[in-house]
Each structure stands twice: as C-alpha cells, then as structure tokens.
C-alpha positions as a printed Julia matrix, in Angstrom:
94×3 Matrix{Float64}:
 131.38  68.81  33.24
 131.47  72.42  32.08
 134.52  74.54  31.28
 134.91  77.64  33.42
 135.29  81.12  32.01
 138.98  81.03  33.04
 139.32  77.72  31.21
 137.76  79.2   28.08
 140.11  82.19  28.26
 143.13  79.9   28.7
 142.03  77.8   25.73
 141.73  80.88  23.54
 145.17  82.1   24.57
 146.87  78.71  24.28
 145.37  77.62  20.94
 147.79  79.58  18.7
 150.75  78.32  20.74
 149.64  74.7   20.53
 148.91  74.99  16.82
 152.34  76.52  16.2
 153.99  73.4   17.6
 152.42  71.4   14.75
 154.62  73.32  12.32
 157.77  72.21  14.14
 157.51  68.68  12.72
 157.38  69.99   9.15
 160.32  72.32   9.73
 162.5   69.56  11.16
 161.54  66.99   8.52
 162.48  69.32   5.65
 165.87  70.14   7.15
 168.36  67.27   7.17
 170.78  69.16   9.4
 170.47  69.11  13.16
 167.97  71.82  13.98
 168.39  74.21  16.85
 165.29  75.89  18.2
 166.14  78.84  20.42
 163.51  80.02  22.9
 163.43  82.89  25.4
 160.96  82.66  28.25
 160.61  82.95  31.98
 161.7   80.03  34.18
 158.15  79.51  35.47
 156.74  79.4   31.94
 159.31  76.8   30.92
 158.75  74.74  34.07
 154.97  74.81  33.93
 153.27  76.01  30.75
 155.81  74.71  28.2
 157.01  71.59  30.0
 154.7   69.17  28.17
 155.4   70.74  24.78
 159.16  70.57  25.34
 158.94  66.92  26.38
 156.9   66.14  23.26
 159.38  67.87  20.94
 162.26  65.99  22.57
 160.46  62.67  22.11
 159.48  63.32  18.49
 162.79  64.92  17.47
 165.6   63.54  19.65
 168.18  64.9   17.2
 166.93  68.46  17.55
 168.73  70.81  19.88
 166.66  73.08  22.08
 168.21  76.21  23.56
 166.48  78.17  26.3
 167.24  81.69  27.44
 166.05  82.63  30.92
 164.6   86.13  30.53
 161.75  88.17  31.91
 158.99  88.9   29.39
 160.24  92.31  28.14
 163.8   91.01  27.71
 162.53  87.87  25.96
 160.53  89.96  23.5
 163.59  92.12  22.86
 165.64  89.01  21.93
 162.89  87.99  19.51
 162.72  91.43  17.94
 166.52  91.39  17.44
 166.3   87.97  15.78
 168.43  86.36  18.48
 165.85  83.66  19.29
 163.33  81.72  17.2
 160.5   81.76  19.69
 159.44  83.74  22.74
 156.69  82.92  25.15
 156.03  86.05  27.17
 153.35  87.77  29.14
 151.67  90.61  27.31
 151.53  93.82  29.27
 148.77  96.37  28.72
C-alpha cells in the first residue's frame, strides 16, 4: 500500500496539530484546577477533522472543560488574535 500525494500533504499539514495535542496532557497535569480549553473552529472541522482528538481529550481528561465557538475561519483567527480563545483550527487563505 502506498500513500497518495494528497495523503502526504494531509500528513504534513496535520502533524503539527497532532503533536500539539501531546502538550495538552502536560498542561492539565500541572494545573490542579479544572482546566478550560476554548477553541474556535468551523462546525465541519469540529465534526470531522477534530472529532477524534476531542473524544480522546474527553476520555483522558474527563474533568477538563472544552468550550467551542462556531466561527468561520477569519472570525476564528480574529478570536485567537484577541486572546479570546486558546486554540483555533482554521483554513489558511492565500
């Protein structure tokens, strides 16, 4: 079985996102308070691309609170730039 060029491109784009989720465990273990992770993203991204990651975080950290803000990509990036969310998963426009 050989990975397609689209598969390679997806892997390159997704690697930083997947690796960033590894740091969540450390952040929650250091903090004894209930952590709230606030995320702005599109509904389709949450439903499809992030679904598995969200389920994993909920399983590993049931005490953590996850907040999601339904925004299009430009609005999600604006929330991140203003410091109103911790994380944004958005499409990059050329």
